[in-house]
C-alpha positions in Angstrom: -184.8 -95.5 100.4 -187.8 -93.0 101.8 -190.4 -95.4 103.5 -193.4 -93.1 103.7 -195.9 -92.1 106.6 -199.0 -92.6 105.2 -201.2 -92.2 107.8 -204.1 -89.3 108.1 -206.9 -88.9 110.4 -210.3 -88.5 109.4 -212.3 -86.8 112.0 -211.0 -88.6 114.9 -210.0 -91.9 113.3 -206.8 -92.3 112.4 -205.9 -95.0 109.8 -202.8 -96.0 108.9 -203.5 -95.4 105.1 -205.9 -93.1 103.3 -207.0 -96.1 101.2 -210.6 -97.0 102.1 -213.1 -99.3 100.5 -217.0 -97.1 99.4 -219.7 -98.6 100.8 -221.8 -101.2 98.7 -218.9 -102.3 96.9 -217.1 -104.4 99.1 -219.5 -106.3 100.8 -219.2 -106.4 104.4 -215.3 -107.0 104.0 -214.9 -110.6 104.9 -216.0 -111.3 101.2 -212.6 -109.9 100.2 -210.5 -112.1 103.1 -209.9 -114.8 100.1 -208.4 -112.2 98.0 -205.6 -110.7 100.5 -205.3 -109.4 104.3 -208.3 -106.6 104.2 -206.5 -105.1 107.7 -203.8 -103.5 104.9 -206.2 -100.8 103.9 -206.9 -98.0 106.3 -210.8 -98.8 106.5 -213.6 -100.8 105.3 -216.2 -99.0 104.8 -219.4 -101.3 105.0 -222.9 -101.5 102.2 -226.0 -99.2 103.7 -227.1 -100.6 106.9 -230.6 -100.1 108.4 -232.4 -100.2 110.8 -234.1 -104.2 109.5 -232.8 -106.2 106.8 -234.2 -104.4 103.7 -234.1 -106.8 100.7 -233.3 -103.8 98.1 -235.2 -103.3 94.8 -236.0 -106.8 92.4 -234.0 -107.6 88.9 -232.1 -106.1 87.4 -230.2 -104.0 89.4 -226.5 -103.5 87.5 -226.0 -102.5 84.2 -222.7 -102.1 82.5 -221.5 -98.6 80.7 -219.4 -97.7 78.1 -217.2 -96.0 81.1 -218.3 -97.5 84.6 -221.6 -99.0 86.3 -225.3 -98.2 86.8 -226.7 -99.5 90.1 -230.4 -99.9 91.3 -229.3 -101.9 94.3 -231.8 -100.2 96.4 -230.0 -100.5 99.9 -230.0 -104.2 100.4 -228.4 -105.3 104.1 -228.8 -107.6 106.7 -230.3 -104.7 109.4 -228.0 -103.9 112.0 -228.7 -106.7 114.8 -227.6 -108.9 112.4 -224.5 -106.7 111.2 -223.1 -106.8 114.9 -223.9 -110.6 116.0 -222.3 -111.8 112.6 -220.0 -109.8 110.9 -218.4 -107.7 113.5 -216.5 -110.3 115.1 -215.1 -111.5 112.0 -214.2 -108.3 111.3 -212.4 -108.2 114.3 -210.6 -111.1 114.1 -209.3 -110.2 110.6 -207.8 -106.9 112.4 -209.3 -104.5 110.1 -210.6 -101.2 111.0 -214.0 -100.8 109.5 -216.7 -98.0 109.5 -220.7 -98.4 109.1 -222.5 -96.3 106.3 -226.3 -96.2 108.0 -229.5 -95.1 106.6 -232.8 -94.8 107.3 -235.9 -94.2 105.9 -236.9 -91.6 108.8 -234.2 -89.0 110.7 -235.7 -91.1 114.1 -234.5 -94.5 112.4 -231.1 -92.6 111.5 -230.3 -92.1 114.8 -231.4 -95.7 116.4 -229.0 -97.1 114.1 -226.6 -94.9 114.9 -227.2 -95.0 118.7 -227.2 -98.7 118.5 -223.5 -98.8 116.6 -222.2 -96.7 119.2 -222.3 -99.7 121.4 -220.1 -101.5 119.0 -216.2 -100.5 120.3 -214.2 -101.5 118.0 -216.4 -99.6 115.6 -214.3 -96.9 113.9 -216.6 -94.4 112.2 -220.0 -93.9 111.6 -220.6 -92.4 107.7 -224.7 -90.9 106.9 -225.9 -92.0 103.9 -227.2 -89.1 102.7 -227.3 -89.6 99.1 -228.2 -92.7 97.9 -230.1 -92.2 94.5 -231.6 -95.6 93.9 -234.6 -95.6 96.9 -236.9 -93.4 97.8 -235.9 -93.4 101.1 -232.3 -93.4 100.5 -231.2 -90.1 102.1 -231.1 -87.5 98.9 -233.9 -86.0 99.8 -231.7 -84.7 103.3 -229.0 -84.0 100.6 -230.7 -82.2 98.4 -230.4 -78.8 100.0 -228.1 -77.5 103.2 -231.8 -77.4 105.6 -232.0 -81.0 104.8 -228.2 -81.8 106.2 -228.3 -79.8 108.8 -231.3 -81.5 110.4 -230.0 -84.9 109.3 -226.4 -84.5 110.9 -226.7 -82.7 113.8 -230.0 -85.3 114.8 -227.2 -87.8 113.7 -224.6 -85.8 115.8 -226.6 -86.0 119.3 -226.6 -89.7 119.4 -223.2 -90.6 118.9 -219.4 -90.2 119.9 -217.9 -92.2 117.1 -216.3 -89.8 114.0 -219.5 -89.1 111.8 -219.0 -88.7 108.5 -221.6 -87.5 106.3 -221.7 -88.7 102.5 -223.1 -86.4 100.2 -224.7 -86.4 96.7 -223.4 -85.3 93.3 -226.9 -84.1 92.1 -227.1 -81.0 93.8 -226.3 -77.8 92.3 -223.9 -76.2 95.6 -221.3 -79.0 97.2 -220.0 -76.3 98.9 -222.7 -75.1 100.5 -224.0 -78.5 101.7 -220.4 -79.4 102.7 -220.1 -76.5 104.8 -223.9 -77.1 106.0 -222.9 -81.0 107.8 -219.4 -79.4 108.7 -221.6 -76.8 111.0 -223.8 -79.2 112.3 -221.4 -81.3 113.7 -220.2 -83.7 110.8 -215.9 -84.7 111.8 -215.7 -85.2 107.8 -217.6 -85.2 104.6 -217.2 -88.5 102.1 -218.0 -87.2 98.5 -219.2 -88.0 95.9 -221.8 -90.4 95.9 -223.2 -91.6 92.5 -224.8 -89.7 89.6 -228.7 -90.6 88.6 -228.5 -91.4 85.1 -230.4 -94.6 82.9 -229.9 -97.0 80.6 -232.8 -98.1 78.3 -233.4 -101.1 75.6 -233.8 -100.1 72.2 -235.2 -103.3 70.7 -237.0 -104.3 74.2 -238.1 -100.8 74.4 -237.8 -101.2 77.5 -235.7 -99.7 80.7 -232.6 -102.1 81.9 -233.0 -101.5 85.3 -235.9 -102.3 87.4 -236.1 -99.3 89.1 -235.9 -97.6 85.5 -233.3 -94.7 87.0 -229.8 -95.5 88.8 -226.7 -94.5 90.6 -223.7 -93.8 87.8 -220.4 -94.8 88.8 -217.2 -95.8 87.8 -214.5 -94.1 85.6 -217.0 -91.8 83.9 -218.0 -89.8 86.7 -213.9 -89.0 87.6 -213.8 -85.5 86.5 -217.2 -84.6 88.4 -215.6 -86.2 91.7 -212.5 -84.4 91.4 -214.4 -80.7 90.6 -216.5 -81.4 93.8 -213.5 -82.8 95.8 -212.1 -79.8 94.9 -214.9 -77.0 96.0 -215.8 -78.8 98.7 -211.8 -79.3 100.2 -211.3 -75.5 100.0 -214.6 -75.1 101.8 -214.5 -76.6 104.9 -211.8 -77.4 107.6 -213.0 -80.7 108.0 -211.0 -83.7 106.3 -212.8 -84.4 102.5 -212.7 -88.3 101.5 -213.1 -88.6 97.9 -214.6 -91.0 95.9 -215.3 -91.4 92.2 -214.1 -93.7 89.2 -211.0 -94.2 91.4 -208.7 -96.9 89.8 -205.2 -96.4 90.0 -202.9 -95.2 92.7 -202.5 -91.9 89.6 -205.9 -91.3 90.0 -206.0 -91.5 93.8 -202.9 -89.0 93.4 -205.4 -86.7 91.8 -207.7 -86.3 94.9 -205.3 -85.9 97.0 -203.8 -83.0 94.6 -207.4 -81.1 95.0 -207.4 -81.9 98.7 -208.9 -84.7 100.0 -207.5 -86.8 103.0 -208.3 -89.9 101.9 -209.8 -92.1 99.4 -212.8 -94.7 98.6 -212.6 -97.1 95.6 -215.8 -98.4 94.2 -216.5 -99.6 90.9 -213.2 -101.3 90.8 -213.2 -104.1 93.1 -215.9 -104.9 90.8 -213.5 -105.9 87.8 -210.3 -106.0 90.3 -210.9 -107.9 93.7 -207.2 -106.3 94.7 -207.9 -102.5 93.0 -207.4 -100.8 96.8 -204.5 -102.8 97.3 -203.2 -101.9 94.0 -203.9 -98.5 94.2 -202.3 -98.3 98.0 -199.3 -99.7 96.1 -199.2 -97.1 93.4 -199.7 -94.7 95.9 -196.5 -95.8 98.1 -194.7 -96.0 94.6 -194.8 -92.5 94.1 -193.6 -91.1 97.1 -190.6 -93.1 97.3 -189.7 -92.2 93.7 -190.5 -88.6 94.6 -189.6 -89.2 98.2 -192.3 -87.1 99.3 -192.2 -87.8 103.0 -195.5 -87.9 104.5 -199.0 -87.8 102.5 -199.5 -84.0 104.0 -196.6 -82.9 101.8 -198.4 -83.8 98.6 -201.9 -82.7 99.8 -203.6 -80.1 98.5 -200.7 -78.9 96.8 -202.6 -78.2 92.9 -201.0 -75.2 91.3 -203.9 -73.6 90.3 -202.0 -70.2 89.0 -202.7 -69.8 84.8 -200.6 -71.5 82.0 -199.1 -68.0 80.7 
């Protein structure tokens, strides 16, 4: 029986397999340790970290939708210093590969967080959040144009020698152009997509259900959009593309590999099934054994685009 090699290089970070948790949906990783060995994942991507602790938005912050979830958490987090002091040692003890997702209200704050995290030897990579729609300073202003993403990426690039990933917003008209701008400014990989701006209202109270009025839509509803954008980005850049958006099963992840993703991040599915990442990983392994595919690279980007006669 073929034992597939699922290892992949993500912009300088070699991971044992292509299944990663998505930022904001997996806490700081250690919360999931009671469910399984988190070192089995390719990597754990942290909640977005800022220079100082952030309380986030007031309730309500989450609304379940027909095919996913709306959230307006507002980038609540413990701040970079407490992360380094309290969380990093526990992730190291768990043997996990971990990636820090960062954001700032200004470019200078992004730079300061990146510079501080670069001192953490065990940190695998830094993911720049240029795309959160739930707070005014969530980076989406930087991520809305090629010029903005180039400026932010280039400035952070100068602050760290760690592998640098940039998480892109789907709330743009030209994702390929945005991805190329990130690549041209020093990104080692791009991850996409973040959530899509949406809203929910209560027809009886006549009020928005989120305190922020609008929030980020995630889950199965956005998978077709994510697949299309990953396909477009993967054709535009030479750096790895990490696919995100509505991935709930091994088959979902395989679809992202077909359109060019080198790895996937699993988000909303973790709320419904705490073992979702492991189930997805095992689904990929089973498919590759069944199809006698020895390496992920043999399958990645293999979409047959010719039209059916």
